C-alpha positions, 0 to 999 in steps of 0.5 A: 499500499503506497501512502499518497499525500495531498491537500483538502483542496478541490483541485487535489480531491478532483484529481485524485478521487478516481485513484483513491476510489480504485476507479483507475489502477495504478502499479500499487494500491494507494492510501490517501493521507490528507493534510494542508500543503505546508504540513505536506512541505514539512513531511517532504523535508523529513522524507515521510511519504513515498508520494506526496503533493508539495509546493515547488518552492519546497521541492527545490529543497528535497530534489535529492530524495524526490522527483516530480511527476509530469501529471497532477501538478498545479501550474498556469496563468491567472493562478498566483497568490495575491497580497491583500491589505486592510487599507492603502499600503504601497510598499511592503519592504520593512513591513510585516506580512502574513504568510502561509508558510516558509516553503510556499511558492507564495512566500518565495514570490513575495521575497522576489518582489519585496526582498526586505519584508517581514513575515509571520507564518500561519496556516493558510486559512488563518491569513485573512482573519489576521489581516482583517484584525490587524494582528496575530499573536500580539504582533501587528500585520500590515498585509497577508499573502493568500493562496487557494480559494482565498483569492475568491473570498478575500472581499468578504473580509473587507480586504483589498488586493495590493498585488497579484504575484502571479501576474507579476510572474507572468509579466516578468518572465512570460511563463506560467506560474508553477505552484505545486507538483506531485513527487515520488521518491527517487529510490522507487524503480523507474518503471514504478515512477512511470506507471504512477505518473500514468495512474495520476494522469488517468485519474484526472482523465476519469474525473474530467469524463465523469465529473459527477463521480467525484463531487461528493468526495470533493464536497466532503473535504471542501470545508465551508466553501460554497459550491460556486467557489469549489468549482471556481477553485477546480476550474482555475487550478486544474488545466492542461498543465495538470495532465502534463507539465509540457515543455513550457511548464518545465521552462517555468519550473527551471526559471523558478528554481534559477531565481530561488537559487539566486536569492539563497532560497534553494540549493543548485543541483543537477538533479532531473526535474521530472520523471522520464 
């Protein structure tokens, strides 16, 4: 039984439902391990799971142990994290921002734009309430870095978008933004790695062909999300790059890694990025 870690977010439960439910076959039976992405990032650093969802920023720190599948990830345009504030804030250098985690791609992008920012880290769903209150744990907060479904709901907290970090990335590089990948351990046999990639792709193809099959599973884990936000989340984060990262997606990941190395956020490496 292979443990497969992924988040409760609708894009992940949509992609992995068929594989988890045995509606498509992989080289090994899988057991779901559902956690928030920051926990999965931390676990990958520990090498805890043989197969896991992870942010690309975190992947760059564990490439000696894991390799990314070509299927199942989150890349695209218009998918980036947002910086939100309660009022009129223009420059975040020297200010304090609530972040969903040190190993998130979102925080890497934040530091690329604002190298002198201060951060307070918390679970991603605590960020908007903290910005709304103006503080967390007795510390003042000037802005928040939001990910996942929060990009659809920040207006409900009376917050204003300061910067779309995905739009910044696209304008600066001309490339889609890499957010998350599905990793497998490098010590798994290559044929098993390739078969797992095919199984993840098959699970997503099943989800596209039978959209109602996964609906109850997605709803079960979507917390207090409305059906509209749940579907918008899937429509935004699941796209052709989720079926195969493609040549353009590979270029985007290489560029993100190059910039992470440049600012000391990731080690340089000659390891292959994706399962061959």
